[in-house]
C-alpha positions as CSV (number, residue, x, y, z in Angstrom):
1,M,100.1,43.6,41.5
2,P,97.0,46.0,39.7
3,P,96.2,48.9,41.1
4,A,92.4,47.7,41.6
5,L,93.4,44.7,43.2
6,D,95.3,46.6,46.0
7,M,92.6,48.9,46.9
8,N,91.2,45.9,47.2
9,L,93.0,44.8,49.9
10,S,93.6,48.1,51.4
11,S,89.7,48.4,52.4
12,F,89.5,44.8,53.2
13,S,92.3,45.2,55.7
14,S,90.7,48.6,57.3
15,T,87.9,46.6,57.5
16,R,89.4,44.1,59.5
17,R,90.8,46.6,61.7
18,R,87.5,48.2,62.4
19,G,86.5,47.3,65.8
20,I,84.3,47.4,68.2
21,Y,84.1,48.9,72.3
22,I,84.6,46.6,74.9
23,L,83.1,48.5,77.7
24,P,79.6,49.3,76.6
25,N,79.3,46.2,74.8
26,L,80.2,43.8,77.8
27,L,77.8,45.4,79.2
28,T,75.5,44.7,76.7
29,T,76.2,41.5,76.6
30,A,75.8,41.0,80.3
31,A,71.9,42.2,79.8
32,L,71.3,39.9,77.1
33,F,72.6,36.8,79.8
34,C,70.1,38.0,82.8
35,G,67.5,37.6,79.6
36,Y,68.5,34.4,78.5
37,F,68.4,33.4,82.3
38,A,65.5,34.5,82.8
39,I,64.1,32.5,80.5
40,V,65.8,29.6,81.5
41,K,64.6,30.3,85.3
42,A,61.2,30.7,83.9
43,M,61.0,27.7,82.0
44,N,62.3,25.6,85.6
45,K,59.3,27.3,87.4
46,D,61.6,29.7,89.2
47,F,59.5,32.2,88.8
48,E,61.4,35.1,91.8
49,I,65.0,34.6,90.2
50,S,63.1,35.0,87.0
51,A,61.9,38.2,87.6
52,I,65.2,39.5,89.4
53,A,66.9,38.5,86.4
54,I,64.9,41.0,84.5
55,F,65.3,44.0,86.6
56,V,69.5,43.0,86.7
57,A,69.0,43.2,82.5
58,M,67.9,46.5,83.0
59,L,70.6,47.7,85.4
60,F,73.2,46.8,82.4
61,D,70.7,48.1,79.9
62,G,70.6,51.5,81.7
63,L,74.2,51.5,82.0
64,D,75.7,50.8,78.5
65,G,74.5,53.7,77.0
66,R,75.3,56.2,79.8
67,V,78.5,54.7,79.4
68,A,78.7,55.2,75.9
69,R,77.7,58.5,76.3
70,L,80.1,59.4,79.0
71,T,82.7,58.1,77.1
72,G,82.3,58.7,73.9
73,T,82.5,55.3,72.4
74,Q,78.7,55.0,70.9
75,S,78.1,53.0,67.5
76,E,76.2,51.7,64.8
77,F,77.4,48.5,66.0
78,G,76.2,49.2,69.8
79,A,73.0,50.5,68.5
80,Q,71.8,47.2,66.8
81,Y,73.4,44.6,69.5
82,D,71.7,46.6,72.2
83,S,68.7,46.3,70.1
84,L,68.9,42.7,70.0
85,S,69.9,42.3,73.6
86,D,66.5,44.5,74.3
87,M,64.6,42.3,72.5
88,V,65.5,38.8,74.9
89,S,65.6,40.3,78.4
90,F,62.5,42.6,77.5
91,G,61.1,41.0,74.6
92,V,61.1,37.4,75.4
93,A,61.6,37.2,78.5
94,P,58.5,38.6,80.2
95,A,56.2,37.5,77.6
96,L,56.9,33.9,78.3
97,L,57.5,34.5,82.5
98,V,54.1,35.1,82.5
99,Y,52.8,33.3,80.2
100,Q,54.4,30.3,82.3
101,W,53.3,31.9,85.9
102,A,49.2,33.0,84.7
103,L,48.8,33.0,81.4
104,M,49.2,29.2,80.2
105,D,45.8,28.4,82.4
106,L,44.1,30.8,80.2
107,S,44.0,28.5,76.9
108,K,44.7,30.2,73.5
109,L,43.4,33.4,75.2
110,G,46.6,33.1,77.3
111,W,49.3,32.8,74.8
112,I,47.5,35.0,72.6
113,V,48.2,38.1,74.9
114,S,51.7,37.0,75.1
115,F,52.5,37.2,71.4
116,V,50.9,40.6,71.4
117,Y,53.1,41.5,74.6
118,C,56.4,40.3,72.5
119,S,55.2,41.5,69.2
120,G,54.8,45.1,70.8
121,A,57.5,45.0,72.0
122,A,59.7,44.0,68.8
123,L,57.7,46.9,67.2
124,R,58.5,49.5,69.2
125,L,62.1,48.7,68.9
126,A,62.1,49.1,65.2
127,R,60.2,51.9,65.6
128,F,63.1,53.4,68.2
129,N,65.6,52.8,66.1
130,T,64.3,54.7,62.7
131,N,62.9,57.2,64.6
132,I,66.2,58.4,65.9
133,G,66.6,61.7,65.4
134,I,63.8,62.6,64.4
135,V,61.7,62.5,67.5
136,D,62.2,64.9,70.8
137,K,65.2,62.9,73.2
138,R,63.3,64.9,76.2
139,F,60.6,61.9,75.7
140,F,60.0,58.6,74.1
141,Q,57.4,57.6,71.5
142,G,55.7,54.8,73.6
143,L,56.7,53.0,76.9
144,P,60.0,51.8,77.0
145,S,60.5,47.7,76.5
146,P,62.2,47.9,79.6
147,A,60.1,49.9,81.3
148,A,56.6,47.2,80.2
149,A,59.0,43.9,81.6
150,A,59.7,45.9,84.8
151,L,55.5,45.8,84.9
152,I,55.2,42.3,84.5
153,A,58.3,41.2,86.4
154,G,57.6,43.5,89.3
155,L,53.4,41.6,89.4
156,V,55.6,38.5,89.7
157,W,57.9,39.1,92.3
158,V,55.5,40.9,94.8
159,S,52.1,38.5,94.5
160,I,55.0,35.5,94.8
161,D,56.6,37.5,97.8
162,N,53.3,38.2,99.1
163,G,52.5,34.5,99.4
164,F,49.8,34.4,95.7
165,S,51.0,33.1,93.1
166,P,48.3,30.5,90.7
167,K,51.5,27.8,91.0
168,D,52.1,28.0,94.6
169,G,48.3,26.7,95.6
170,L,46.9,28.5,98.7
171,P,48.7,30.5,100.8
172,R,48.4,29.7,104.5
173,G,45.4,31.1,107.0
174,V,43.0,30.8,103.3
175,E,39.4,29.5,102.9
176,E,40.2,27.2,100.1
177,S,36.9,28.1,97.5
178,I,37.0,27.5,93.7
179,W,37.7,31.1,93.0
180,L,41.2,31.4,95.4
181,K,42.3,28.0,94.9
182,E,42.3,28.5,90.7
183,Y,42.9,32.3,91.6
184,I,41.3,33.3,88.9
185,W,41.4,36.7,89.6
186,L,45.3,37.1,89.5
187,K,45.5,35.5,86.0
188,L,42.6,38.4,84.9
189,V,45.3,41.1,86.1
190,A,48.2,39.3,84.7
191,C,46.7,39.4,81.7
192,L,45.3,42.5,82.0
193,L,48.5,43.9,82.9
194,T,50.4,42.0,80.1
195,L,48.3,43.6,77.3
196,I,48.0,46.6,77.8
197,S,51.9,47.0,78.6
198,G,52.1,45.0,75.0
199,I,49.5,48.0,73.2
200,S,51.6,51.6,75.6
201,M,54.9,50.0,73.6
202,V,53.6,50.4,70.5
203,S,51.2,53.7,71.0
204,N,52.3,57.2,71.1
205,F,52.2,58.2,74.1
206,P,55.3,59.8,75.2
207,F,57.3,59.1,78.5
208,W,59.9,61.5,80.2
209,S,63.4,59.6,78.8
210,G,65.5,61.3,81.0
211,K,68.2,61.9,78.6
212,N,68.7,65.5,79.4
213,I,70.0,64.4,82.9
214,N,73.4,65.4,83.2
215,L,75.9,63.3,85.0
216,R,78.8,65.5,84.5
217,K,77.2,68.5,86.4
218,S,77.4,69.7,89.7
219,V,74.6,69.3,91.8
220,P,72.8,70.5,95.6
221,F,74.0,68.8,98.2
222,I,70.6,68.3,98.8
223,V,70.1,65.8,95.8
224,V,72.8,63.5,97.7
225,I,70.9,63.3,100.7
226,A,68.0,62.4,98.1
227,L,69.2,59.4,96.5
228,A,70.6,57.9,99.7
229,L,67.0,58.0,100.8
230,A,65.7,56.3,98.0
231,F,68.3,53.7,98.3
232,A,66.8,53.3,102.0
233,L,63.5,53.7,100.1
234,G,63.9,50.8,98.0
235,A,65.9,48.8,100.2
236,L,62.7,48.5,103.2
237,Y,60.7,46.6,100.3
238,P,62.8,46.2,96.9
239,P,59.4,43.8,95.2
240,G,57.0,46.4,96.5
241,V,59.1,49.4,95.5
242,F,59.9,48.8,92.3
243,F,57.3,48.1,91.2
244,G,55.2,51.0,92.6
245,L,58.3,53.3,90.7
246,F,57.4,51.6,87.3
247,V,53.5,51.8,88.0
248,C,53.7,55.4,88.7
249,Y,56.0,55.9,85.3
250,A,53.7,53.9,83.3
251,L,51.1,56.4,84.1
252,S,53.1,59.4,83.6
253,G,52.7,59.0,79.8
254,Y,49.4,59.0,80.1
255,M,48.5,61.9,82.1
256,L,51.1,63.9,80.2
257,S,48.9,63.1,77.5
258,F,46.0,64.0,79.0
259,W,47.5,67.0,80.4
260,R,48.9,68.6,76.9
261,W,45.1,68.0,75.7
262,R,43.5,69.8,77.7
263,R,46.4,72.6,77.5
264,R,45.5,72.4,73.0
265,K,41.7,72.5,73.9
266,A,41.9,75.2,76.5
267,L,44.5,77.2,73.8
268,A,42.3,76.9,71.0
269,A,39.3,77.8,72.8
270,V,40.6,81.1,74.1
271,A,42.2,81.5,69.8
272,A,38.3,80.5,69.2
273,A,36.9,83.3,71.8
274,R,39.4,86.2,70.5
275,A,38.0,84.9,66.9
276,T,34.5,85.9,67.7
277,E,35.2,88.6,69.7
278,L,37.4,90.1,66.3
279,Q,34.4,89.6,63.9
280,R,31.6,90.6,66.0
281,S,33.6,93.8,66.0
282,S,34.2,93.8,62.3
283,N,30.4,93.5,61.7
284,D,29.9,96.2,64.5
285,A,32.2,98.9,62.5
286,E,30.1,97.7,59.3
287,T,27.1,98.8,60.7
288,E,27.4,101.3,62.6
289,P,26.4,105.0,60.6
290,F,29.6,106.7,61.6
291,L,33.0,106.9,60.1
292,L,36.0,107.7,61.5
293,E,37.2,111.2,60.4
294,D,40.1,112.5,59.2
295,P,42.1,115.2,60.8
296,Y,42.7,117.1,57.7
297,Q,39.1,116.9,56.3
298,S,37.7,117.6,59.3
299,H,40.3,120.6,59.4
300,R,38.8,121.5,56.4
301,S,35.3,121.5,56.9
302,R,35.6,123.6,60.0
303,E,37.5,126.3,58.1
304,E,35.2,126.0,55.1
305,T,31.9,126.0,57.3
306,P,32.3,129.8,58.5
307,A,33.1,130.9,54.8
308,E,29.5,131.3,53.9
309,P,27.7,134.2,56.0
310,D,31.0,136.2,54.8
311,D,29.7,135.2,51.4
312,D,26.0,136.8,52.3
313,R,27.5,139.7,53.1
314,E,29.5,140.3,51.0
315,G,26.9,139.9,48.4
316,E,24.6,142.6,50.1
317,E,27.7,144.6,50.8
318,G,27.7,144.5,46.9
319,D,24.0,145.5,46.5
320,E,24.6,148.0,48.5
321,G,27.2,149.8,46.2
322,E,24.7,149.0,42.9
323,E,22.5,151.1,44.9
324,D,24.8,154.2,45.8
325,E,26.3,154.0,41.9
326,K,22.2,154.5,41.4
327,T,21.4,157.0,43.2
328,S,24.6,158.6,42.8
329,T,23.7,158.3,38.8
330,A,20.4,159.9,38.9
331,S,20.6,162.9,41.1
332,P,23.0,166.0,39.8
333,S,26.5,166.9,41.0
334,K,26.9,169.9,42.8
335,S,29.8,172.4,42.0
336,P,31.6,173.6,45.0
337,D,30.2,177.2,44.5
338,E,26.7,176.3,44.1
339,E,26.9,174.5,48.2
340,Q,28.3,177.5,49.5
């Protein structure tokens, strides 16, 4: 057999032997199934079951990545498969759900807003795949698509659970009027929430990712009690609790961005004040008449200053010496005998 053909067969056999990890991809398939099930239920006007299916898809979507990281079964195939599943479960399914539930009666505005949300989810997932390893893992760049889907599904679930639904007519005990009969306010709220969710997914606002949580690390006992209380609180009224949690999460990105902006502004103000103070001090130093003295130079000046009167004194003594010499030369010197 020729060497080139042998190499081709060996590479082909190694490619065929390459498989995929079953556990994380099984969870991704379950999330994809829930998303498709939500689409089918939305088309059949069973909106509450469709909204619940989207939340179940979120559960499986959160588990597949965690399981892959904990078991060391991460792969490029799993990442791409997860993105396609997210597009169906959190892009197409919520857009179709909110369109069938409330936006259909808004004519062109309804399907345009629904398309903005769907395209925002697609762009969000594409940007996430290309920015892996570039952005900070502690924060998402833009609102995650599962959280955006939870906003829409939560609104539908809470509205139907409380008897307010554009497709269910008036609830009992409510006066009939054109405003309440058509539920214009609810349709506008759904339209606005869908538009904001779609734009938030392609924004640059940071949202906490939770990837820095170490599930292998031991935690205090109070954390287990807090989790038990959280489950109990969620069991009291699941639609309101889930919808409220994701509303708070969606607002957290904007609040964090506002806090960072205020902090940058405060730091810039402090830096500008320091720069102004330094500039003012430098200008004052240039305008002041005195200069900083050199210790050696000042010492020399102190030694040279008292030397001036000494020079004068020496000059006077020199003059007196000259006068003495003159007088001594002018008067004749006497012998010792004459002095006696």
